[in-house]
DSSP file (Angstrom, degrees, kcal/mol; ACC not computed):
  #  RESIDUE AA STRUCTURE BP1 BP2  ACC     N-H-->O    O-->H-N    N-H-->O    O-->H-N    TCO  KAPPA ALPHA  PHI   PSI    X-CA   Y-CA   Z-CA
    1    1 A M     >        0   0    0      0, 0.0     4,-0.6     0, 0.0     3,-0.4   0.000 360.0 360.0 360.0 -29.4  -26.3   51.4   37.0
    2    2 A E  H >>  +     0   0    0      1,-0.2     3,-2.0     2,-0.2     4,-0.9   0.938 360.0  55.6 -64.7 -43.8  -27.6   48.7   39.5
    3    3 A T  H 3> S+     0   0    0      1,-0.3     4,-2.0     2,-0.2     3,-0.3   0.809  99.1  60.2 -64.6 -30.0  -25.5   46.0   37.7
    4    4 A E  H 34 S+     0   0    0     -3,-0.4    -1,-0.3     1,-0.2    -2,-0.2   0.724 100.7  56.4 -72.2 -15.8  -22.2   47.9   38.1
    5    5 A L  H << S+     0   0    0     -3,-2.0    -1,-0.2    -4,-0.6    -2,-0.2   0.837 110.7  41.1 -84.1 -27.1  -22.7   47.8   41.9
    6    6 A L  H  < S+     0   0    0     -4,-0.9     2,-0.6    -3,-0.3    -2,-0.2   0.759 115.1  51.7 -89.0 -29.2  -22.9   44.0   42.1
    7    7 A I  S  < S-     0   0    0     -4,-2.0    -1,-0.2     3,-0.0     3,-0.0  -0.943  75.5-145.5-118.3 126.4  -20.1   43.2   39.6
    8    8 A S        -     0   0    0     -2,-0.6     2,-0.1     1,-0.1    -3,-0.1  -0.577  30.9-103.4 -87.2 138.1  -16.8   44.8   39.9
    9    9 A P        -     0   0    0      0, 0.0     2,-0.5     0, 0.0    -1,-0.1  -0.383  29.4-134.3 -70.1 143.6  -15.0   45.5   36.6
   10   10 A A        -     0   0    0     -2,-0.1     2,-0.4    -3,-0.0    -3,-0.0  -0.806  14.4-154.8 -98.0 125.5  -12.2   43.2   35.5
   11   11 A Y        -     0   0    0     -2,-0.5     2,-0.2     1,-0.0     0, 0.0  -0.781  21.1-116.9 -96.3 144.0   -9.0   44.7   34.3
   12   12 A A        -     0   0    0     -2,-0.4     2,-0.3     1,-0.1     3,-0.0  -0.539  28.1-124.4 -78.6 142.8   -6.8   42.8   31.9
   13   13 A Q        -     0   0    0     -2,-0.2     2,-0.1     1,-0.1    -1,-0.1  -0.687  28.6-107.0 -87.3 144.1   -3.4   42.1   33.2
   14   14 A T        -     0   0    0     -2,-0.3     2,-0.3     1,-0.1    -1,-0.1  -0.390  41.1-101.7 -70.8 146.2   -0.4   43.2   31.2
   15   15 A A        -     0   0    0     -2,-0.1    -1,-0.1     1,-0.1     3,-0.1  -0.501  38.4-148.4 -71.3 128.2    1.4   40.4   29.4
   16   16 A G        -     0   0    0     -2,-0.3     2,-0.3     1,-0.2    -1,-0.1  -0.058  40.4 -58.1 -81.3-175.7    4.7   39.4   31.1
   17   17 A A        -     0   0    0      1,-0.1    -1,-0.2    -2,-0.0     0, 0.0  -0.554  62.2-104.2 -70.2 133.8    7.7   38.1   29.5
   18   18 A A        -     0   0    0     -2,-0.3     2,-0.2     1,-0.1    -1,-0.1  -0.288  36.4-120.1 -55.6 133.1    7.3   35.0   27.4
   19   19 A A        -     0   0    0      1,-0.1     2,-0.3    -3,-0.1    -1,-0.1  -0.496  29.5-104.6 -73.0 147.5    8.5   31.9   29.1
   20   20 A N        -     0   0    0     -2,-0.2    -1,-0.1     1,-0.2     3,-0.1  -0.611  24.9-144.6 -75.4 127.4   11.3   30.0   27.3
   21   21 A A  S    S+     0   0    0     -2,-0.3     2,-0.5     1,-0.2    -1,-0.2   0.809  84.0  34.2 -69.4 -32.7    9.7   26.9   25.8
   22   22 A F        +     0   0    0     -3,-0.0     2,-0.3     4,-0.0    -1,-0.2  -0.988  70.0 151.7-125.8 124.6   12.8   24.7   26.4
   23   23 A S     >  -     0   0    0     -2,-0.5     4,-1.3     1,-0.1     5,-0.1  -0.992  51.7-116.9-146.7 157.9   15.1   25.0   29.3
   24   24 A I  H >> S+     0   0    0     -2,-0.3     4,-0.9     1,-0.2     3,-0.7   0.929 113.5  59.9 -61.5 -38.9   17.4   22.6   31.2
   25   25 A E  H >> S+     0   0    0      1,-0.3     3,-1.1     2,-0.2     4,-0.7   0.929 103.0  52.0 -53.4 -48.2   15.3   23.2   34.4
   26   26 A S  H 34 S+     0   0    0      1,-0.2    -1,-0.3     2,-0.2    -2,-0.2   0.774 114.1  42.7 -64.2 -29.7   12.2   21.8   32.7
   27   27 A M  H <X S+     0   0    0     -4,-1.3     4,-1.6    -3,-0.7    -1,-0.2   0.533  93.6  83.6 -91.1  -6.3   14.1   18.6   31.6
   28   28 A A  H <X S+     0   0    0     -3,-1.1     4,-2.0    -4,-0.9    -2,-0.2   0.903  89.4  47.5 -72.2 -43.9   15.9   18.0   34.9
   29   29 A L  H  X S+     0   0    0     -4,-0.7     4,-2.7     2,-0.2    -1,-0.2   0.921 111.3  48.9 -60.1 -46.3   13.1   16.2   36.7
   30   30 A P  H  > S+     0   0    0      0, 0.0     4,-1.9     0, 0.0    -1,-0.2   0.890 111.6  49.7 -61.4 -37.0   12.3   13.8   33.9
   31   31 A A  H  X S+     0   0    0     -4,-1.6     4,-1.8     2,-0.2    -2,-0.2   0.873 111.3  49.6 -72.1 -36.3   16.0   12.9   33.5
   32   32 A V  H  X S+     0   0    0     -4,-2.0     4,-2.3     2,-0.2     5,-0.2   0.913 109.3  52.6 -67.5 -41.3   16.4   12.3   37.3
   33   33 A L  H  X S+     0   0    0     -4,-2.7     4,-1.7     2,-0.2    -2,-0.2   0.819 108.4  50.9 -65.0 -31.1   13.3   10.1   37.2
   34   34 A V  H  X S+     0   0    0     -4,-1.9     4,-1.8     2,-0.2    -1,-0.2   0.921 111.1  47.9 -59.7 -52.0   14.8    8.1   34.3
   35   35 A V  H  X S+     0   0    0     -4,-1.8     4,-2.0     1,-0.2    -2,-0.2   0.889 113.2  46.5 -58.2 -47.6   17.9    7.5   36.2
   36   36 A V  H  X S+     0   0    0     -4,-2.3     4,-2.0     1,-0.2     5,-0.3   0.835 110.7  52.0 -72.2 -35.3   16.2    6.5   39.4
   37   37 A F  H  X>S+     0   0    0     -4,-1.7     4,-2.1    -5,-0.2     5,-1.6   0.871 110.9  50.6 -69.1 -32.9   13.8    4.1   37.5
   38   38 A Y  I  <>S+     0   0    0     -4,-1.8     5,-2.8     3,-0.2    -2,-0.2   0.961 116.0  39.8 -67.5 -48.1   17.0    2.5   35.8
   39   39 A F  I  <5S+     0   0    0     -4,-2.0    -1,-0.2     1,-0.2    -2,-0.2   0.783 123.1  38.6 -78.2 -24.7   18.8    2.0   39.1
   40   40 A L  I  <5S+     0   0    0     -4,-2.0    -1,-0.2    -5,-0.2    -2,-0.2   0.848 133.8  11.6 -91.2 -30.1   15.8    0.9   41.2
   41   41 A L  I  X5S+     0   0    0     -4,-2.1     4,-1.3    -5,-0.3    -3,-0.2   0.853 125.9  38.4-114.4 -60.6   13.9   -1.2   38.7
   42   42 A L  I  ><S+     0   0    0     -5,-1.6     4,-2.2     1,-0.2     5,-0.2   0.928 112.3  50.6 -71.2 -48.7   15.7   -2.2   35.5
   43   43 A R  H  ><S+     0   0    0     -5,-2.8     4,-2.2     1,-0.2     3,-0.2   0.939 111.0  46.0 -63.1 -50.0   19.2   -2.8   36.7
   44   44 A P  H  > S+     0   0    0      0, 0.0     4,-1.8     0, 0.0    -1,-0.2   0.834 112.4  53.3 -67.4 -29.0   18.4   -5.2   39.6
   45   45 A Q  H  X S+     0   0    0     -4,-1.3     4,-2.1     2,-0.2    -2,-0.2   0.847 108.4  48.7 -71.7 -32.6   16.0   -7.2   37.3
   46   46 A Q  H  X S+     0   0    0     -4,-2.2     4,-2.4    -3,-0.2    -1,-0.2   0.898 112.0  50.8 -68.6 -38.5   18.7   -7.6   34.6
   47   47 A K  H  X S+     0   0    0     -4,-2.2     4,-2.1    -5,-0.2    -2,-0.2   0.894 110.4  48.1 -63.6 -41.5   21.1   -8.8   37.4
   48   48 A R  H  X S+     0   0    0     -4,-1.8     4,-2.1     1,-0.2    -1,-0.2   0.936 111.9  50.3 -69.4 -45.9   18.5  -11.3   38.7
   49   49 A A  H  X S+     0   0    0     -4,-2.1     4,-2.0     1,-0.2    -2,-0.2   0.886 109.3  49.5 -61.3 -38.9   17.9  -12.6   35.2
   50   50 A K  H  X S+     0   0    0     -4,-2.4     4,-2.1     2,-0.2    -1,-0.2   0.911 111.9  47.8 -65.1 -40.6   21.5  -13.1   34.5
   51   51 A E  H  X S+     0   0    0     -4,-2.1     4,-1.9     2,-0.2    -2,-0.2   0.844 110.5  53.9 -67.0 -33.2   22.1  -15.0   37.9
   52   52 A Q  H  X S+     0   0    0     -4,-2.1     4,-2.7     2,-0.2     5,-0.2   0.916 110.1  47.0 -67.5 -47.0   19.0  -17.2   37.1
   53   53 A K  H  X S+     0   0    0     -4,-2.0     4,-2.0     1,-0.2    -2,-0.2   0.862 111.6  48.9 -72.6 -32.9   20.5  -18.0   33.7
   54   54 A A  H  X S+     0   0    0     -4,-2.1     4,-1.1     2,-0.2    -1,-0.2   0.876 111.0  50.8 -69.8 -35.2   23.9  -18.9   35.0
   55   55 A M  H >< S+     0   0    0     -4,-1.9     3,-0.5     2,-0.2     4,-0.4   0.956 112.9  46.4 -68.6 -45.1   22.3  -21.1   37.8
   56   56 A I  H >< S+     0   0    0     -4,-2.7     3,-1.2     1,-0.3    -2,-0.2   0.919 112.1  51.0 -65.9 -41.9   20.2  -23.0   35.0
   57   57 A D  H 3< S+     0   0    0     -4,-2.0    -1,-0.3     1,-0.2    -2,-0.2   0.766 109.0  52.0 -71.2 -22.4   23.3  -23.3   32.8
   58   58 A A  T << S+     0   0    0     -4,-1.1    -1,-0.2    -3,-0.5    -2,-0.2   0.457  80.2 123.4 -93.1   1.4   25.3  -24.8   35.8
   59   59 A I    <   +     0   0    0     -3,-1.2     2,-0.3    -4,-0.4    -3,-0.0  -0.404  36.0 171.4 -68.8 136.7   22.8  -27.5   36.6
   60   60 A K    >   -     0   0    0     -2,-0.1     3,-1.6    15,-0.0    15,-0.2  -0.914  42.3 -72.3-139.3 166.1   24.2  -31.0   36.6
   61   61 A S  T 3  S+     0   0    0     -2,-0.3    15,-0.2     1,-0.2     3,-0.1  -0.282 117.2  29.6 -60.8 136.4   23.0  -34.5   37.5
   62   62 A G  T 3  S+     0   0    0     13,-3.2    -1,-0.2     1,-0.4    14,-0.1   0.193  85.7 128.2 100.5 -19.2   22.9  -35.0   41.4
   63   63 A D    <   -     0   0    0     -3,-1.6    12,-2.9    11,-0.1     2,-0.5  -0.277  56.2-132.0 -62.9 148.5   22.1  -31.3   42.2
   64   64 A E  E     +AB  74 108A   0     44,-0.5    44,-4.5    10,-0.2     2,-0.3  -0.946  34.2 174.9-111.4 128.5   19.1  -30.8   44.5
   65   65 A V  E     -AB  73 107A   0      8,-2.7     8,-1.8    -2,-0.5     2,-0.4  -0.787  32.1-138.8-128.2 160.9   16.6  -28.2   43.4
   66   66 A I  E     -AB  72 106A   0     40,-2.5    39,-3.0    -2,-0.3    40,-1.6  -0.991  25.5-145.6-113.9 135.2   13.3  -26.5   44.0
   67   67 A T  E >   - B   0 104A   0      4,-2.1     3,-1.5    -2,-0.4    37,-0.2  -0.420  30.6-101.0 -87.3 169.8   11.1  -25.8   41.1
   68   68 A A  T 3  S+     0   0    0     35,-3.4    36,-0.1     1,-0.2    -1,-0.1   0.827 123.8  58.8 -57.8 -32.3    8.8  -22.7   40.8
   69   69 A G  T 3  S-     0   0    0     34,-0.3    -1,-0.2     2,-0.1    35,-0.1   0.603 122.4-107.6 -73.3 -11.6    5.9  -24.9   41.7
   70   70 A G    <   +     0   0    0     -3,-1.5     2,-0.4     1,-0.3    -2,-0.1   0.574  69.1 144.3  96.8  11.9    7.6  -25.8   44.9
   71   71 A V        -     0   0    0      2,-0.0    -4,-2.1     0, 0.0     2,-0.4  -0.710  35.2-154.1 -87.4 134.7    8.6  -29.4   44.0
   72   72 A L  E     +A   66   0A   0     -2,-0.4     2,-0.3    -6,-0.2    -6,-0.2  -0.841  30.5 137.8-104.0 140.0   11.9  -30.5   45.6
   73   73 A G  E     -A   65   0A   0     -8,-1.8    -8,-2.7    -2,-0.4     2,-0.5  -0.989  50.4 -98.1-168.5 178.6   14.0  -33.2   43.9
   74   74 A K  E     -AC  64  86A   0     12,-2.3    12,-3.3    -2,-0.3   -10,-0.2  -0.926  39.0-119.3-113.3 128.3   17.3  -34.5   42.8
   75   75 A V  E     + C   0  85A   0    -12,-2.9   -13,-3.2    -2,-0.5    10,-0.2  -0.491  37.1 165.2 -67.6 131.5   18.4  -34.0   39.2
   76   76 A T  E     +     0   0A   0      8,-2.9     2,-0.3     1,-0.4    -1,-0.2   0.612  64.8  21.7-115.6 -31.2   19.0  -37.3   37.5
   77   77 A K  E     - C   0  84A   0      7,-1.2     7,-2.4   -17,-0.1    -1,-0.4  -0.989  60.0-164.0-136.7 151.8   19.1  -36.2   33.8
   78   78 A V  E     + C   0  83A   0     -2,-0.3     5,-0.2     5,-0.2     2,-0.2  -0.988  13.0 167.1-136.2 128.8   19.7  -33.0   32.0
   79   79 A S        -     0   0    0      3,-2.7    22,-0.0    -2,-0.4    -2,-0.0  -0.502  53.1 -79.6-120.0-170.3   19.0  -32.1   28.4
   80   80 A D  S    S+     0   0    0     -2,-0.2     3,-0.1     1,-0.2    21,-0.0   0.896 122.4   5.2 -66.5 -41.4   18.9  -28.9   26.5
   81   81 A H  S    S+     0   0    0      1,-0.1    20,-2.4    19,-0.1    21,-0.4   0.574 126.5  51.5-119.1 -16.5   15.5  -27.6   27.6
   82   82 A Y  E     - D   0 100A   0     18,-0.3    -3,-2.7    19,-0.1     2,-0.3  -0.889  53.1-163.1-126.5 151.8   14.4  -30.2   30.3
   83   83 A I  E     -CD  78  99A   0     16,-2.7    16,-2.6    -2,-0.3     2,-0.5  -0.926  18.1-134.4-123.6 156.7   15.6  -31.9   33.4
   84   84 A T  E     -CD  77  98A   0     -7,-2.4    -8,-2.9    -2,-0.3    -7,-1.2  -0.946  21.6-159.1-115.4 131.1   14.3  -35.0   35.0
   85   85 A L  E     -CD  75  97A   0     12,-3.7    12,-2.2    -2,-0.5     2,-0.6  -0.923  15.1-143.1-118.2 126.9   13.9  -34.9   38.8
   86   86 A E  E     +CD  74  96A   0    -12,-3.3   -12,-2.3    -2,-0.5    10,-0.2  -0.688  29.0 166.0 -76.2 118.0   13.7  -37.8   41.3
   87   87 A V  E     -     0   0A   0      8,-3.1     2,-0.3    -2,-0.6    -1,-0.1   0.564  57.1  -7.4-118.8  -4.7   11.2  -36.7   43.8
   88   88 A A  E     - D   0  95A   0      7,-1.0     7,-3.1    28,-0.1     2,-0.4  -0.966  61.7-111.2-167.3 176.1   10.3  -39.9   45.7
   89   89 A Q  E     - D   0  94A   0     -2,-0.3     2,-0.7     5,-0.3     3,-0.1  -0.991  16.8-166.9-120.6 127.1   10.8  -43.6   45.9
   90   90 A A  E >   - D   0  93A   0      3,-3.3     3,-1.6    -2,-0.4     2,-0.6  -0.816  69.6 -57.0-114.5  92.6    8.0  -46.0   45.3
   91   91 A G  T 3  S-     0   0    0     -2,-0.7     0, 0.0     1,-0.3     0, 0.0  -0.693 118.1 -24.7  75.9-121.8    9.3  -49.3   46.5
   92   92 A N  T 3  S+     0   0    0     -2,-0.6    -1,-0.3    -3,-0.1     0, 0.0   0.480 124.3  87.5-102.1  -4.1   12.4  -49.9   44.5
   93   93 A A  E <  S-D   90   0A   0     -3,-1.6    -3,-3.3     1,-0.0     2,-0.1  -0.793  76.3-128.6 -97.1 131.9   11.4  -47.6   41.6
   94   94 A P  E     -D   89   0A   0      0, 0.0     2,-0.6     0, 0.0    -5,-0.3  -0.483  16.4-129.0 -76.4 147.6   12.2  -43.8   41.7
   95   95 A V  E     -D   88   0A   0     -7,-3.1    -8,-3.1    -2,-0.1    -7,-1.0  -0.898  34.8-171.1 -94.3 121.1    9.4  -41.5   41.0
   96   96 A E  E     -D   86   0A   0     -2,-0.6     2,-0.4   -10,-0.2   -10,-0.2  -0.867  14.3-163.9-122.3 146.1   10.7  -39.0   38.4
   97   97 A L  E     -D   85   0A   0    -12,-2.2   -12,-3.7    -2,-0.4     2,-0.6  -0.972  13.9-140.7-125.7 140.7    9.2  -35.9   37.0
   98   98 A M  E     +D   84   0A   0     -2,-0.4     2,-0.3   -14,-0.2   -14,-0.2  -0.926  31.9 169.0-101.7 121.7   10.3  -34.0   33.7
   99   99 A V  E     -D   83   0A   0    -16,-2.6   -16,-2.7    -2,-0.6     2,-0.1  -0.961  37.7 -99.8-134.6 158.8   10.3  -30.3   34.0
  100  100 A Q  E >   -D   82   0A   0     -2,-0.3     3,-1.6   -18,-0.2   -18,-0.3  -0.396  28.3-127.6 -72.8 152.6   11.6  -27.4   32.0
  101  101 A K  G >  S+     0   0    0    -20,-2.4     3,-1.4     1,-0.3    -1,-0.1   0.765 108.1  65.7 -72.1 -24.6   14.9  -25.9   33.1
  102  102 A S  G 3  S+     0   0    0    -21,-0.4    -1,-0.3     1,-0.2   -20,-0.1   0.622  92.1  66.0 -74.7  -8.0   13.2  -22.4   33.2
  103  103 A A  G <  S+     0   0    0     -3,-1.6   -35,-3.4   -36,-0.1   -34,-0.3   0.460  75.2 108.1 -89.0  -0.8   11.0  -23.7   36.1
  104  104 A L  E <   +B   67   0A   0     -3,-1.4   -37,-0.2   -37,-0.2     3,-0.1  -0.564  39.3 173.9 -81.9 139.2   13.9  -24.1   38.5
  105  105 A Q  E     +     0   0A   0    -39,-3.0     2,-0.3     1,-0.4   -38,-0.2   0.800  59.4   9.6-108.5 -48.6   14.0  -21.6   41.3
  106  106 A T  E     -B   66   0A   0    -40,-1.6   -40,-2.5   -51,-0.0     2,-0.5  -0.987  54.8-138.0-139.8 147.3   16.7  -22.6   43.5
  107  107 A V  E     -B   65   0A   0     -2,-0.3   -42,-0.3   -42,-0.2   -44,-0.0  -0.880  31.2-144.4 -94.8 131.7   19.7  -25.0   43.8
  108  108 A L  E     -B   64   0A   0    -44,-4.5   -44,-0.5    -2,-0.5     2,-0.2  -0.524  22.8 -97.4 -92.3 160.1   19.9  -26.5   47.3
  109  109 A P    >   -     0   0    0      0, 0.0     3,-1.4     0, 0.0    -1,-0.1  -0.529  57.1 -84.7 -74.8 149.3   23.1  -27.4   49.2
  110  110 A K  T 3  S+     0   0    0      1,-0.2   -47,-0.1    -2,-0.2   -48,-0.0  -0.225 113.4  25.7 -54.2 139.0   24.1  -31.0   48.9
  111  111 A G  T 3  S+     0   0    0      2,-0.2    -1,-0.2    -3,-0.1     3,-0.1   0.590  81.6 120.0  79.6  12.2   22.4  -33.4   51.4
  112  112 A T  S <  S+     0   0    0     -3,-1.4     2,-1.0     1,-0.2     3,-0.2   0.954  71.1  52.0 -64.9 -54.3   19.4  -31.2   51.9
  113  113 A L        +     0   0    0      1,-0.2    -1,-0.2   -40,-0.1    -2,-0.2  -0.717  61.3 159.7 -92.8 105.3   17.0  -33.9   50.7
  114  114 A K        +     0   0    0     -2,-1.0    -1,-0.2     1,-0.2    -2,-0.1   0.652  64.3  68.1-100.7 -15.4   17.8  -37.0   52.7
  115  115 A S              0   0    0      1,-0.2    -1,-0.2    -3,-0.2   -26,-0.1   0.674 360.0 360.0 -77.7 -14.6   14.5  -38.8   52.1
  116  116 A I              0   0    0     -3,-0.1    -1,-0.2   -28,-0.1    -2,-0.1   0.437 360.0 360.0 -90.7 360.0   15.0  -39.4   48.4
């Protein structure tokens, strides 16, 4: 009898109505998250990639560019996968670097590099 005073009896709760396993409300939040993810992350990234590809395809000799490594130069030669940049003058000979087209970051306005 002493144990009954310290522990109150637990009564089983009656079973409620079974919840519907699949409902529109349960799928609304994941669907909204997928849409938000697409518009905030995927779509802008695809747009940037398309603009980068268009910029690389439009590169021609004489353009002034910045590479991903921060090198500034004037394009002297363009091939399928590489470009040659004139980055400085050493006496009468130009200093040229060959870089991959994919390493280009920005095309500068004409006349930006006056020291080359």
